N, C-alpha and C positions, 0 to 999 in steps of 0.2 A: 199241796205241802208248802210251806214256804221253802223248802223243796225236797223232795225225795227223788226219793227215786222210787252145760251152760249151755250145757248148751250143745248144739248139734255140730257134727262134723260140716265144714263148709260155711259156717255161720257168717264168715266174714264177707263172703259173696253177697250175702243177704244184707249186711250192714250197709254196703256201698250203694244200695238203692233206697235206704230208709228215708231219704229225703221226700219220697212220695207220700209219706204219712202226713195228713193234715189235721191233727188233733192234739190234745194237751200231752199225750204220750206217742212215741213214735213207734209204728207197727209195720213190720215188713214181712210180707207172706213168703213162706217157704213151702207151700203146699199147692193147692190148685189156683186157678186164676179168678176164683169167685170171690167178689167184693163182699165185705160185710160192713155193718154200721154199728156205732154205739159200743165199740170196744172199750173206749175210754171216755165216753161222753160226747163223741163226735162222729162224723162220717170219714172213714178212712180210705185212702187209695191204696189198694193192695196189688203188688205184682209178683210173679213168680220169678226167680232168677233164671236168665237164659231166654226170656220171651223177647228181648230186644237188647240193642247195644246199651250198655249202662250209661256211658257219657252222653249218648243221643236222648236217653230218657231224662236225665237231669237237666240237659240243656232245654229240652222241651218244656219241662215243668217250670223252669226258671223264666222262660217266655211268657208262660200262661200266667205267672205271678208278676209280671212286669218287673222283674229283678235283673240286674246286669249281671250276666255270665261272662267270664273271660273268652275272648275270641280264640285264644291259643289252645291247644289241645292240653287238657289236665289229665294227669295219670289217674287211673280209677282209685289206686291206693291212696292217693293224696286227698280224696274227698271227705273222708271221715275226721271229724274234730270233736274233741271232748272238753268240757269245762274242767278247769284245774284251779278250783276255789275252795275255800272252806265253807263259804256260805252261798255268795251270789256275786254276779258281775253285772254291771250295767251294759246294755246293748243300745247303740246309738245310730241315729239316722246317717251319719257321716263318719269318716275315719279321724275323729277329733274328739277330745275331751269336751270341747266347748259346744258340740253339736246336741241336738235334742235327743233325750232318752226315749227310746221306742219300746223298751222291755227289759226283761231280767233274765239271765242264764244262770241257773242254779247248779249246786253240788251234784254230780253225776249225770248231768244233762249231756246229750249229744247232739249234733248238728252236721250239716254238710257244708263244705267249703265253696263259696260262690266266686270269691275274688279275694286277692292279697295284695296289700301294698303298705309300705311304710310302717311296718309294725303292727298293722290292723288286718283283721280278716273279716270279710263280709260272710255271714253265716246265714243258713236257714235251719231253724230248730222248731219243728212243728209250724205253727202259724206265724212265728216270730222271724223276721227277716231284718238284719241290720249288721253294723259294724262292732266288734269287740276287740279289745286290746290283746296282742298275742301273749302278754304277760299272764293272762288269765285262760290260756288255751293250751292243749297239747294235740299233736298231730301224729300221723305215721304209726309206727309200731307202738309207741306209748299210749296213743289214743286207742288203738285196738285192744290193747292189754286192759286198759281201763274199762272199755266197753263190755269186754268179756267178764269183767269182774262184777259190774253193776247191772248189766242187762240180763235178761232171762228170756227163755223160750217157752211159749205156751201153745197149747193145742186146743183146737175148737171142733167139736164133733159135728160132722157134716150129715151123717146118716141119721134116721130117725131114732135109732137105738143101737148102741154098740156094746159088746162084752168086754169085759176088763178081765183078762186071763193071767193066770200065775206064771205062766211061761210063754215065750213067743211061739207058740203052736196052737192049732186048733183042737189037739186031742187033751190038753190039760184042764184043770179045774178052773171054774170062773168065779172070781171075787164078787162081781156085781155088774150092774149095768150104768150106762151113762145115756142121758137123753141128748136129743139134737140141740145145738147151741151151748152145751155145757163146756166151761173154760176150765182147763186143768194145766198144772205145771209139768213140763217135760223134764224128765231126769236125765235122759240119754237116749240115743238112737241105738236101737239093737244091733247086734253084729248082722242080723238078717234085715236088710233094708225094708222088707215088707212089714216090719213091726216097729212100734214107737213105745219106748218105756216112759210111763207116766208115774207120777206120785199119786197113789190111791191110799188115803188114810194112813200115811206113814210107810207103806209097803210099795215095792216095785210092781207095778201092773203093766200088762202089755195089751196095746190095741192096734188092729190091723191099720197100717198106714194109709190105706185107701180111703179110710172113713174120717180122716183128720185133716185139718188145715194148720199148718205150724207157722207160728209168728215169732219173731225175734222183736223183743221190745226194749226200747231206751227211752228214758225220761227226756222231756223237752223243756225249753224256756217258755216264758209267757210274754205276750204282748202287754202294753199297758192296759188295754181293755180286758184281756183275760184276768189280769191281776185284780182289777176293780170288781169284776164279776165274781171271782173267788171269794174275795174279801166280803162281797155282799151277801154271798151264799153262806158263809161261815158265821156272819152276824146273825142272819135270819135263823140259821139253825140253833145259835145259843138263845135266841128269843122264844123259839118253839119249845125248848125243853123246859122253859119256865112255866108253861101252862100244861094242864092235865092232870092226870092222877098220880104221876110220879114226880120226885123232885129230880133236879139236875143231877145230883150225885148218883141217885139210883139208875137213871137213864144212861149216865155215862159208863157206870159199872157193867150194865147189861150189854151195851155196846161192844165193850172191851171183852167181856165174856163170849160173846157171840163170835168175835174174831178168833178168840182162842180156841173155841169149839171147833170152828172151821179149819183152822192151821194145825191144831195140835189135840184134837178130840181123842185120837187113838194113841196118843203119848203117854208116858208116865206122868205123874202129877208134877214132878219137878220140872219136865218139859214144858208142861202148861204154863207154870209160873214164869218159866224163862221167856216164853213168847210174850206174856204179858209185861214182863220187865223191858224186853226190846222196845216195846211200844212206848213205855214211859221214859226210857233213855232217850229216845228220839225226841219226846216232848220236852225234856229238860235241856237237850243239846240246842245250841244256837244254829246248827246247820239243818234244822228241821222245824216244821210248824210247832206252835206252842200249845196246840190243843189236841186232845185224843181223836176227835173227830177229823181234824186235819190231816193227822198222821195216818189214820187208817184209810181214809179216802183219797189219799195222794195217788196220782196217776202212775201206773206202771210198778207199784209196790207190792201190795197184797193181792194176790190173785181172787181170793174169795170175795173181796170188796169190789174189785173190778167186775166180777160176773154177776153181782147182785146176791151172791149167796149169803153174804153176812147180813143183808137186809132181810131175806127170807127167813133165816133162822132167828133173827131178832123179833120179826113180826109173829113167828110161830111160838115163841116162848119155850121152845123144846131145846133148852141148852143144859148140857151136863152140869150137875151140881158142883163137880170138881173144877170145871171151868169158871164158875161163878166165883168159887172159893179162891182159885188162882187170880182172878181179876181183882178181888178185893185185897189180896196179898200185895199184888203189884201196885196197886192205888194207895196202899199204905206205906210204900216205899221199899219193900222187899225186892232185892235183886240177887239172883243166883248165878248171873252172868257178868257182874260187875257193871261196866258202862258200854258194854258191846251193843251195837245198833243193827246188826243184820243176823240173818239166819237163813238156811236153807237145807234141803235133803243132804245128808252125808254123801259126799261125792269124791272125797280124796282131798278136800281143800283143808288147811291147816286151821284149827280152831278148837273151842270147846265143844265136845260132843255130848249131847244128852238125848238119849233114845235114838231116834231116827233123824235128828237135826244136828247141824253143826252151827255153832254161834261164833260170830267173828266181828 
C-alpha cells in the first residue's frame, strides 16, 4: 500500500521484540517457538516472549544486520517507535536532511529504536534501517497506544484440523473446522487461558490455544528496493488485467467482491457495502494506495488477502451475489460510512456499528 496498514493481554511485551520480523509487515509470535514463512510475502523470524532477554535479542539482531546499536543500556519500553505522518516520511542513511534516502516510513508503520541523537532516530522497520526525524515519530506510551490502535493479532492453525466452538469448552456445539495453516483474526483471549476467541464469519468462535500460534502484526516501512519491486508488481498487475476474457473493470469488481465475501459474507447487505466503501475510501485517500489492488493486498491490513483466501475465493468464482452487488455499489461511489477507512469486529471501540463490525 502506499501505505496501510487488539488484541491480547500482554501484547506490549510482544511489541518490544517485533524487530525480529524481517518482512514487509512486522509479525511477533505470541505462541509457540515454531517459525513460519510467507506470512506477508517473506520469511519471518518469530520468537515467543520470555525465551531470552529482550535487550539481548535486539542487540544480537542489530549486530547480525550490521547496524549500530547504542552501547548504553536501553530501557525495553523505549524501543517501540511509530510513524506520526499523514502519508509518509523519508528514512535516510545518516541523521541529516542532506543524506541519501534509503526508504520510506508510512502512516501506521512501526519500528524499533536503534539509536537517537540530535533530533533524529535510527530505526529498524522490517527490512528498512535508517534515520528519521523525530518530528515524524512518536515514542513511549503514545507509540504503544497508536500501535494498539492500528496493529492486530492473528492466529495460525498449527494442528491438522481444529474445531471452532460456540463456547470456550469441549461440551458445546461446533461451528465448523479450520485446516492447518489457516489464518484468522483474534477477537480476544478468553478468560480461560486455554481458549482463544476468533472471528468466525462475524461470530465469536473459540479454539483451543494449544493448536494456535498467535502473532501481533504492525505494518513496516519499505526500502528503496522494496518500493521499486512493489511498483513493478502493481504495474505488472495492471497490464495483466488488460488481457484475457474479462475487462479491467469486471476483474476489479470481482476482486473487491471477493474481499467483501471474505470479510463480510455473513454480514447484512449494508455491512457488505460498508466494507466495499472502506476500500474505496482508502483508494481516494492520499494516505493509502490509489488502486484497489494496492489497498487490498497491502501488508498487515486485510487478513483474508494475507492468507491467500481472497485469491482462492476469486479463482473459485463462488462469490455471493450480494457481495458482487455491494462491490458494484461501492465502485459507483456509494458509501454508507462516510469517509471512514477502518473496520473491525465490534469490541467496545467507538464508531459506526453495522452488524458485527465497527467502522472508524
